[in-house]
HTML snippet that shows the backbone in 3Dmol.js (N, CA, C, O; Angstrom):
<script src="https://3Dmol.org/build/3Dmol-min.js"></script>
<div id="view" style="width:600px;height:400px;position:relative"></div>
<script>
const pdb = `
ATOM      1  N   MET A   1       0.838  -1.178   0.000  1.00  0.00           N
ATOM      2  CA  MET A   1       0.000   0.000   0.000  1.00  0.00           C
ATOM      3  C   MET A   1       0.883   1.242   0.000  1.00  0.00           C
ATOM      4  O   MET A   1       1.983   1.238   0.553  1.00  0.00           O
ATOM      5  N   LYS A   2       0.394   2.282  -0.617  1.00  0.00           N
ATOM      6  CA  LYS A   2       1.161   3.518  -0.624  1.00  0.00           C
ATOM      7  C   LYS A   2       0.278   4.690  -0.232  1.00  0.00           C
ATOM      8  O   LYS A   2      -0.946   4.635  -0.359  1.00  0.00           O
ATOM      9  N   ILE A   3       0.906   5.732   0.239  1.00  0.00           N
ATOM     10  CA  ILE A   3       0.208   6.954   0.658  1.00  0.00           C
ATOM     11  C   ILE A   3      -0.372   7.660  -0.567  1.00  0.00           C
ATOM     12  O   ILE A   3       0.288   7.759  -1.602  1.00  0.00           O
ATOM     13  N   GLN A   4      -1.592   8.144  -0.449  1.00  0.00           N
ATOM     14  CA  GLN A   4      -2.220   8.921  -1.507  1.00  0.00           C
ATOM     15  C   GLN A   4      -1.984  10.411  -1.222  1.00  0.00           C
ATOM     16  O   GLN A   4      -2.844  11.093  -0.664  1.00  0.00           O
ATOM     17  N   ALA A   5      -0.827  10.888  -1.607  1.00  0.00           N
ATOM     18  CA  ALA A   5      -0.403  12.249  -1.281  1.00  0.00           C
ATOM     19  C   ALA A   5      -1.378  13.307  -1.816  1.00  0.00           C
ATOM     20  O   ALA A   5      -1.673  14.279  -1.120  1.00  0.00           O
ATOM     21  N   ASP A   6      -1.871  13.127  -3.024  1.00  0.00           N
ATOM     22  CA  ASP A   6      -2.776  14.123  -3.599  1.00  0.00           C
ATOM     23  C   ASP A   6      -4.081  14.225  -2.813  1.00  0.00           C
ATOM     24  O   ASP A   6      -4.616  15.319  -2.631  1.00  0.00           O
ATOM     25  N   ARG A   7      -4.585  13.102  -2.353  1.00  0.00           N
ATOM     26  CA  ARG A   7      -5.826  13.130  -1.554  1.00  0.00           C
ATOM     27  C   ARG A   7      -5.587  13.790  -0.208  1.00  0.00           C
ATOM     28  O   ARG A   7      -6.436  14.533   0.286  1.00  0.00           O
ATOM     29  N   ILE A   8      -4.429  13.519   0.386  1.00  0.00           N
ATOM     30  CA  ILE A   8      -4.109  14.155   1.674  1.00  0.00           C
ATOM     31  C   ILE A   8      -3.970  15.659   1.477  1.00  0.00           C
ATOM     32  O   ILE A   8      -4.491  16.440   2.273  1.00  0.00           O
ATOM     33  N   ARG A   9      -3.273  16.070   0.423  1.00  0.00           N
ATOM     34  CA  ARG A   9      -3.143  17.503   0.140  1.00  0.00           C
ATOM     35  C   ARG A   9      -4.524  18.147  -0.041  1.00  0.00           C
ATOM     36  O   ARG A   9      -4.777  19.244   0.457  1.00  0.00           O
ATOM     37  N   GLY A  10      -5.403  17.457  -0.751  1.00  0.00           N
ATOM     38  CA  GLY A  10      -6.758  17.960  -0.964  1.00  0.00           C
ATOM     39  C   GLY A  10      -7.524  18.126   0.337  1.00  0.00           C
ATOM     40  O   GLY A  10      -8.230  19.117   0.522  1.00  0.00           O
ATOM     41  N   GLU A  11      -7.391  17.169   1.235  1.00  0.00           N
ATOM     42  CA  GLU A  11      -8.061  17.253   2.533  1.00  0.00           C
ATOM     43  C   GLU A  11      -7.497  18.401   3.366  1.00  0.00           C
ATOM     44  O   GLU A  11      -8.238  19.075   4.081  1.00  0.00           O
ATOM     45  N   ILE A  12      -6.202  18.619   3.275  1.00  0.00           N
ATOM     46  CA  ILE A  12      -5.576  19.717   4.007  1.00  0.00           C
ATOM     47  C   ILE A  12      -6.181  21.046   3.550  1.00  0.00           C
ATOM     48  O   ILE A  12      -6.571  21.870   4.377  1.00  0.00           O
ATOM     49  N   VAL A  13      -6.256  21.248   2.248  1.00  0.00           N
ATOM     50  CA  VAL A  13      -6.797  22.488   1.688  1.00  0.00           C
ATOM     51  C   VAL A  13      -8.297  22.612   1.991  1.00  0.00           C
ATOM     52  O   VAL A  13      -8.773  23.680   2.375  1.00  0.00           O
ATOM     53  N   ALA A  14      -9.029  21.516   1.817  1.00  0.00           N
ATOM     54  CA  ALA A  14     -10.481  21.545   2.024  1.00  0.00           C
ATOM     55  C   ALA A  14     -10.856  21.929   3.450  1.00  0.00           C
ATOM     56  O   ALA A  14     -11.926  22.492   3.683  1.00  0.00           O
ATOM     57  N   ARG A  15      -9.989  21.630   4.395  1.00  0.00           N
ATOM     58  CA  ARG A  15     -10.275  21.931   5.793  1.00  0.00           C
ATOM     59  C   ARG A  15      -9.614  23.213   6.275  1.00  0.00           C
ATOM     60  O   ARG A  15      -9.611  23.519   7.467  1.00  0.00           O
ATOM     61  N   GLY A  16      -9.049  23.962   5.320  1.00  0.00           N
ATOM     62  CA  GLY A  16      -8.519  25.283   5.647  1.00  0.00           C
ATOM     63  C   GLY A  16      -7.155  25.302   6.314  1.00  0.00           C
ATOM     64  O   GLY A  16      -6.768  26.298   6.925  1.00  0.00           O
ATOM     65  N   PHE A  17      -6.431  24.206   6.197  1.00  0.00           N
ATOM     66  CA  PHE A  17      -5.090  24.145   6.771  1.00  0.00           C
ATOM     67  C   PHE A  17      -4.047  24.354   5.684  1.00  0.00           C
ATOM     68  O   PHE A  17      -4.344  24.340   4.489  1.00  0.00           O
ATOM     69  N   LYS A  18      -2.828  24.547   6.136  1.00  0.00           N
ATOM     70  CA  LYS A  18      -1.666  24.564   5.257  1.00  0.00           C
ATOM     71  C   LYS A  18      -0.760  23.429   5.713  1.00  0.00           C
ATOM     72  O   LYS A  18      -0.836  22.981   6.857  1.00  0.00           O
ATOM     73  N   GLN A  19       0.088  22.974   4.819  1.00  0.00           N
ATOM     74  CA  GLN A  19       0.981  21.880   5.174  1.00  0.00           C
ATOM     75  C   GLN A  19       1.842  22.240   6.385  1.00  0.00           C
ATOM     76  O   GLN A  19       2.170  21.375   7.197  1.00  0.00           O
ATOM     77  N   LYS A  20       2.205  23.510   6.503  1.00  0.00           N
ATOM     78  CA  LYS A  20       3.041  23.917   7.637  1.00  0.00           C
ATOM     79  C   LYS A  20       2.294  23.772   8.958  1.00  0.00           C
ATOM     80  O   LYS A  20       2.922  23.561   9.995  1.00  0.00           O
ATOM     81  N   ASP A  21       0.954  23.880   8.942  1.00  0.00           N
ATOM     82  CA  ASP A  21       0.165  23.681  10.158  1.00  0.00           C
ATOM     83  C   ASP A  21       0.282  22.228  10.644  1.00  0.00           C
ATOM     84  O   ASP A  21       0.464  21.969  11.834  1.00  0.00           O
ATOM     85  N   LEU A  22       0.174  21.306   9.713  1.00  0.00           N
ATOM     86  CA  LEU A  22       0.303  19.903  10.085  1.00  0.00           C
ATOM     87  C   LEU A  22       1.728  19.579  10.487  1.00  0.00           C
ATOM     88  O   LEU A  22       1.951  18.811  11.423  1.00  0.00           O
ATOM     89  N   ALA A  23       2.692  20.158   9.791  1.00  0.00           N
ATOM     90  CA  ALA A  23       4.097  19.937  10.142  1.00  0.00           C
ATOM     91  C   ALA A  23       4.353  20.363  11.579  1.00  0.00           C
ATOM     92  O   ALA A  23       5.020  19.653  12.332  1.00  0.00           O
ATOM     93  N   LYS A  24       3.827  21.515  11.958  1.00  0.00           N
ATOM     94  CA  LYS A  24       4.009  22.013  13.323  1.00  0.00           C
ATOM     95  C   LYS A  24       3.386  21.053  14.336  1.00  0.00           C
ATOM     96  O   LYS A  24       3.978  20.772  15.378  1.00  0.00           O
ATOM     97  N   ALA A  25       2.189  20.552  14.023  1.00  0.00           N
ATOM     98  CA  ALA A  25       1.516  19.608  14.923  1.00  0.00           C
ATOM     99  C   ALA A  25       2.313  18.315  15.071  1.00  0.00           C
ATOM    100  O   ALA A  25       2.261  17.663  16.114  1.00  0.00           O
ATOM    101  N   LEU A  26       3.048  17.949  14.027  1.00  0.00           N
ATOM    102  CA  LEU A  26       3.855  16.731  14.056  1.00  0.00           C
ATOM    103  C   LEU A  26       5.238  16.964  14.645  1.00  0.00           C
ATOM    104  O   LEU A  26       5.975  16.016  14.917  1.00  0.00           O
ATOM    105  N   GLY A  27       5.585  18.239  14.842  1.00  0.00           N
ATOM    106  CA  GLY A  27       6.895  18.558  15.397  1.00  0.00           C
ATOM    107  C   GLY A  27       8.023  18.437  14.389  1.00  0.00           C
ATOM    108  O   GLY A  27       9.168  18.164  14.751  1.00  0.00           O
ATOM    109  N   ILE A  28       7.685  18.646  13.099  1.00  0.00           N
ATOM    110  CA  ILE A  28       8.694  18.588  12.044  1.00  0.00           C
ATOM    111  C   ILE A  28       8.613  19.870  11.220  1.00  0.00           C
ATOM    112  O   ILE A  28       7.661  20.638  11.356  1.00  0.00           O
ATOM    113  N   THR A  29       9.597  20.098  10.378  1.00  0.00           N
ATOM    114  CA  THR A  29       9.581  21.284   9.529  1.00  0.00           C
ATOM    115  C   THR A  29       8.617  21.075   8.357  1.00  0.00           C
ATOM    116  O   THR A  29       8.244  19.947   8.036  1.00  0.00           O
ATOM    117  N   ALA A  30       8.226  22.175   7.731  1.00  0.00           N
ATOM    118  CA  ALA A  30       7.359  22.096   6.557  1.00  0.00           C
ATOM    119  C   ALA A  30       8.051  21.310   5.448  1.00  0.00           C
ATOM    120  O   ALA A  30       7.413  20.535   4.735  1.00  0.00           O
ATOM    121  N   HIS A  31       9.358  21.515   5.309  1.00  0.00           N
ATOM    122  CA  HIS A  31      10.111  20.782   4.292  1.00  0.00           C
ATOM    123  C   HIS A  31      10.090  19.280   4.583  1.00  0.00           C
ATOM    124  O   HIS A  31       9.907  18.471   3.673  1.00  0.00           O
ATOM    125  N   ALA A  32      10.273  18.917   5.829  1.00  0.00           N
ATOM    126  CA  ALA A  32      10.239  17.499   6.214  1.00  0.00           C
ATOM    127  C   ALA A  32       8.850  16.912   5.957  1.00  0.00           C
ATOM    128  O   ALA A  32       8.734  15.765   5.527  1.00  0.00           O
ATOM    129  N   PHE A  33       7.803  17.689   6.219  1.00  0.00           N
ATOM    130  CA  PHE A  33       6.440  17.213   5.962  1.00  0.00           C
ATOM    131  C   PHE A  33       6.252  16.945   4.472  1.00  0.00           C
ATOM    132  O   PHE A  33       5.713  15.907   4.088  1.00  0.00           O
ATOM    133  N   GLN A  34       6.698  17.882   3.633  1.00  0.00           N
ATOM    134  CA  GLN A  34       6.578  17.705   2.181  1.00  0.00           C
ATOM    135  C   GLN A  34       7.329  16.458   1.724  1.00  0.00           C
ATOM    136  O   GLN A  34       6.835  15.700   0.890  1.00  0.00           O
ATOM    137  N   TYR A  35       8.519  16.252   2.272  1.00  0.00           N
ATOM    138  CA  TYR A  35       9.307  15.078   1.912  1.00  0.00           C
ATOM    139  C   TYR A  35       8.588  13.797   2.328  1.00  0.00           C
ATOM    140  O   TYR A  35       8.505  12.843   1.554  1.00  0.00           O
ATOM    141  N   ARG A  36       8.075  13.783   3.541  1.00  0.00           N
ATOM    142  CA  ARG A  36       7.379  12.583   4.026  1.00  0.00           C
ATOM    143  C   ARG A  36       6.115  12.326   3.229  1.00  0.00           C
ATOM    144  O   ARG A  36       5.764  11.173   2.977  1.00  0.00           O
ATOM    145  N   LEU A  37       5.425  13.387   2.830  1.00  0.00           N
ATOM    146  CA  LEU A  37       4.232  13.233   2.013  1.00  0.00           C
ATOM    147  C   LEU A  37       4.608  12.634   0.654  1.00  0.00           C
ATOM    148  O   LEU A  37       3.910  11.763   0.133  1.00  0.00           O
ATOM    149  N   LYS A  38       5.699  13.104   0.103  1.00  0.00           N
ATOM    150  CA  LYS A  38       6.166  12.605  -1.197  1.00  0.00           C
ATOM    151  C   LYS A  38       6.609  11.145  -1.122  1.00  0.00           C
ATOM    152  O   LYS A  38       6.330  10.360  -2.029  1.00  0.00           O
ATOM    153  N   THR A  39       7.292  10.786  -0.051  1.00  0.00           N
ATOM    154  CA  THR A  39       7.839   9.432   0.075  1.00  0.00           C
ATOM    155  C   THR A  39       6.922   8.473   0.831  1.00  0.00           C
ATOM    156  O   THR A  39       7.125   7.260   0.797  1.00  0.00           O
ATOM    157  N   GLY A  40       5.913   9.018   1.515  1.00  0.00           N
ATOM    158  CA  GLY A  40       5.003   8.180   2.289  1.00  0.00           C
ATOM    159  C   GLY A  40       5.590   7.690   3.597  1.00  0.00           C
ATOM    160  O   GLY A  40       5.140   6.682   4.141  1.00  0.00           O
ATOM    161  N   ARG A  41       6.579   8.385   4.101  1.00  0.00           N
ATOM    162  CA  ARG A  41       7.276   7.935   5.315  1.00  0.00           C
ATOM    163  C   ARG A  41       6.737   8.612   6.575  1.00  0.00           C
ATOM    164  O   ARG A  41       7.413   9.432   7.196  1.00  0.00           O
ATOM    165  N   PHE A  42       5.523   8.257   6.931  1.00  0.00           N
ATOM    166  CA  PHE A  42       4.928   8.703   8.181  1.00  0.00           C
ATOM    167  C   PHE A  42       4.810   7.490   9.092  1.00  0.00           C
ATOM    168  O   PHE A  42       4.516   6.389   8.628  1.00  0.00           O
ATOM    169  N   ASN A  43       5.037   7.687  10.376  1.00  0.00           N
ATOM    170  CA  ASN A  43       4.802   6.575  11.294  1.00  0.00           C
ATOM    171  C   ASN A  43       3.337   6.598  11.730  1.00  0.00           C
ATOM    172  O   ASN A  43       2.603   7.532  11.408  1.00  0.00           O
ATOM    173  N   SER A  44       2.924   5.586  12.451  1.00  0.00           N
ATOM    174  CA  SER A  44       1.509   5.469  12.826  1.00  0.00           C
ATOM    175  C   SER A  44       1.041   6.625  13.705  1.00  0.00           C
ATOM    176  O   SER A  44      -0.097   7.074  13.575  1.00  0.00           O
ATOM    177  N   ASP A  45       1.893   7.107  14.588  1.00  0.00           N
ATOM    178  CA  ASP A  45       1.513   8.245  15.429  1.00  0.00           C
ATOM    179  C   ASP A  45       1.282   9.503  14.589  1.00  0.00           C
ATOM    180  O   ASP A  45       0.359  10.274  14.852  1.00  0.00           O
ATOM    181  N   GLN A  46       2.122   9.700  13.587  1.00  0.00           N
ATOM    182  CA  GLN A  46       1.967  10.868  12.715  1.00  0.00           C
ATOM    183  C   GLN A  46       0.692  10.756  11.892  1.00  0.00           C
ATOM    184  O   GLN A  46      -0.022  11.746  11.732  1.00  0.00           O
ATOM    185  N   LEU A  47       0.393   9.574  11.369  1.00  0.00           N
ATOM    186  CA  LEU A  47      -0.841   9.388  10.608  1.00  0.00           C
ATOM    187  C   LEU A  47      -2.061   9.619  11.492  1.00  0.00           C
ATOM    188  O   LEU A  47      -3.051  10.203  11.051  1.00  0.00           O
ATOM    189  N   TYR A  48      -1.989   9.164  12.732  1.00  0.00           N
ATOM    190  CA  TYR A  48      -3.086   9.385  13.676  1.00  0.00           C
ATOM    191  C   TYR A  48      -3.286  10.875  13.922  1.00  0.00           C
ATOM    192  O   TYR A  48      -4.421  11.351  13.936  1.00  0.00           O
ATOM    193  N   THR A  49      -2.199  11.615  14.115  1.00  0.00           N
ATOM    194  CA  THR A  49      -2.284  13.060  14.348  1.00  0.00           C
ATOM    195  C   THR A  49      -2.878  13.770  13.141  1.00  0.00           C
ATOM    196  O   THR A  49      -3.713  14.660  13.301  1.00  0.00           O
ATOM    197  N   ILE A  50      -2.465  13.397  11.951  1.00  0.00           N
ATOM    198  CA  ILE A  50      -3.008  14.001  10.733  1.00  0.00           C
ATOM    199  C   ILE A  50      -4.502  13.717  10.635  1.00  0.00           C
ATOM    200  O   ILE A  50      -5.290  14.626  10.373  1.00  0.00           O
ATOM    201  N   ALA A  51      -4.894  12.472  10.843  1.00  0.00           N
ATOM    202  CA  ALA A  51      -6.310  12.093  10.759  1.00  0.00           C
ATOM    203  C   ALA A  51      -7.143  12.849  11.777  1.00  0.00           C
ATOM    204  O   ALA A  51      -8.243  13.306  11.465  1.00  0.00           O
ATOM    205  N   LYS A  52      -6.631  12.984  12.984  1.00  0.00           N
ATOM    206  CA  LYS A  52      -7.353  13.691  14.046  1.00  0.00           C
ATOM    207  C   LYS A  52      -7.471  15.180  13.722  1.00  0.00           C
ATOM    208  O   LYS A  52      -8.538  15.771  13.885  1.00  0.00           O
ATOM    209  N   MET A  53      -6.383  15.779  13.266  1.00  0.00           N
ATOM    210  CA  MET A  53      -6.386  17.202  12.955  1.00  0.00           C
ATOM    211  C   MET A  53      -7.329  17.526  11.788  1.00  0.00           C
ATOM    212  O   MET A  53      -8.009  18.553  11.796  1.00  0.00           O
ATOM    213  N   LEU A  54      -7.361  16.639  10.787  1.00  0.00           N
ATOM    214  CA  LEU A  54      -8.226  16.857   9.625  1.00  0.00           C
ATOM    215  C   LEU A  54      -9.648  16.333   9.842  1.00  0.00           C
ATOM    216  O   LEU A  54     -10.519  16.498   8.989  1.00  0.00           O
ATOM    217  N   LYS A  55      -9.867  15.697  11.005  1.00  0.00           N
ATOM    218  CA  LYS A  55     -11.176  15.126  11.350  1.00  0.00           C
ATOM    219  C   LYS A  55     -11.692  14.184  10.260  1.00  0.00           C
ATOM    220  O   LYS A  55     -12.828  14.297   9.798  1.00  0.00           O
ATOM    221  N   LEU A  56     -10.827  13.259   9.868  1.00  0.00           N
ATOM    222  CA  LEU A  56     -11.173  12.285   8.839  1.00  0.00           C
ATOM    223  C   LEU A  56     -11.992  11.159   9.444  1.00  0.00           C
ATOM    224  O   LEU A  56     -11.610  10.590  10.466  1.00  0.00           O
ATOM    225  N   GLU A  57     -13.116  10.836   8.816  1.00  0.00           N
ATOM    226  CA  GLU A  57     -13.971   9.765   9.325  1.00  0.00           C
ATOM    227  C   GLU A  57     -13.372   8.388   9.039  1.00  0.00           C
ATOM    228  O   GLU A  57     -13.399   7.510   9.901  1.00  0.00           O
ATOM    229  N   ASN A  58     -12.849   8.202   7.866  1.00  0.00           N
ATOM    230  CA  ASN A  58     -12.236   6.928   7.504  1.00  0.00           C
ATOM    231  C   ASN A  58     -10.866   7.198   6.890  1.00  0.00           C
ATOM    232  O   ASN A  58     -10.712   7.175   5.669  1.00  0.00           O
ATOM    233  N   PRO A  59      -9.875   7.455   7.737  1.00  0.00           N
ATOM    234  CA  PRO A  59      -8.566   7.882   7.240  1.00  0.00           C
ATOM    235  C   PRO A  59      -7.860   6.874   6.353  1.00  0.00           C
ATOM    236  O   PRO A  59      -7.063   7.267   5.501  1.00  0.00           O
ATOM    237  N   TRP A  60      -8.131   5.572   6.527  1.00  0.00           N
ATOM    238  CA  TRP A  60      -7.405   4.573   5.734  1.00  0.00           C
ATOM    239  C   TRP A  60      -7.747   4.693   4.257  1.00  0.00           C
ATOM    240  O   TRP A  60      -6.899   4.401   3.413  1.00  0.00           O
ATOM    241  N   GLN A  61      -8.955   5.110   3.918  1.00  0.00           N
ATOM    242  CA  GLN A  61      -9.309   5.312   2.519  1.00  0.00           C
ATOM    243  C   GLN A  61      -8.586   6.517   1.933  1.00  0.00           C
ATOM    244  O   GLN A  61      -8.293   6.552   0.738  1.00  0.00           O
ATOM    245  N   ILE A  62      -8.302   7.492   2.765  1.00  0.00           N
ATOM    246  CA  ILE A  62      -7.586   8.678   2.311  1.00  0.00           C
ATOM    247  C   ILE A  62      -6.087   8.417   2.267  1.00  0.00           C
ATOM    248  O   ILE A  62      -5.420   8.773   1.296  1.00  0.00           O
ATOM    249  N   PHE A  63      -5.559   7.800   3.314  1.00  0.00           N
ATOM    250  CA  PHE A  63      -4.117   7.616   3.410  1.00  0.00           C
ATOM    251  C   PHE A  63      -3.574   6.588   2.428  1.00  0.00           C
ATOM    252  O   PHE A  63      -2.534   6.811   1.809  1.00  0.00           O
ATOM    253  N   PHE A  64      -4.264   5.472   2.281  1.00  0.00           N
ATOM    254  CA  PHE A  64      -3.665   4.368   1.532  1.00  0.00           C
ATOM    255  C   PHE A  64      -4.484   3.959   0.316  1.00  0.00           C
ATOM    256  O   PHE A  64      -5.714   4.006   0.312  1.00  0.00           O
ATOM    257  N   ALA A  65      -3.761   3.562  -0.695  1.00  0.00           N
ATOM    258  CA  ALA A  65      -4.359   2.967  -1.897  1.00  0.00           C
ATOM    259  C   ALA A  65      -3.655   1.651  -2.111  1.00  0.00           C
ATOM    260  O   ALA A  65      -2.436   1.563  -1.960  1.00  0.00           O
ATOM    261  N   GLU A  66      -4.398   0.642  -2.456  1.00  0.00           N
ATOM    262  CA  GLU A  66      -3.772  -0.641  -2.723  1.00  0.00           C
ATOM    263  C   GLU A  66      -3.133  -0.585  -4.096  1.00  0.00           C
ATOM    264  O   GLU A  66      -3.723  -0.089  -5.056  1.00  0.00           O
ATOM    265  N   ASP A  67      -1.927  -1.098  -4.170  1.00  0.00           N
ATOM    266  CA  ASP A  67      -1.251  -1.200  -5.459  1.00  0.00           C
ATOM    267  C   ASP A  67      -1.820  -2.413  -6.190  1.00  0.00           C
ATOM    268  O   ASP A  67      -1.878  -3.514  -5.642  1.00  0.00           O
ATOM    269  N   ILE A  68      -2.229  -2.198  -7.411  1.00  0.00           N
ATOM    270  CA  ILE A  68      -2.739  -3.288  -8.232  1.00  0.00           C
ATOM    271  C   ILE A  68      -1.682  -3.610  -9.273  1.00  0.00           C
ATOM    272  O   ILE A  68      -1.292  -2.756 -10.068  1.00  0.00           O
ATOM    273  N   THR A  69      -1.229  -4.847  -9.257  1.00  0.00           N
ATOM    274  CA  THR A  69      -0.173  -5.225 -10.202  1.00  0.00           C
ATOM    275  C   THR A  69      -0.665  -6.218 -11.209  1.00  0.00           C
ATOM    276  O   THR A  69       0.095  -6.644 -12.079  1.00  0.00           O
TER     277      THR A  69
END
`;
const viewer = $3Dmol.createViewer("view");
viewer.addModel(pdb, "pdb");
viewer.setStyle({}, {cartoon: {color: "spectrum"}});
viewer.zoomTo();
viewer.render();
</script>
């Protein structure tokens, strides 16, 4: 499974946040947040914080997409 970065970015904008707001909540820099979003390298605590901050009802549908090969 991989992170759906575009959907996460869309949720951030739709809820009136900026990436730097989430970065601050995670205790990382905005640049580090962008890198992690691009590479999908968030740990479970960070994903939980993002889901809580964005008030996502079903975060797994937003965060992950199954790779079909």
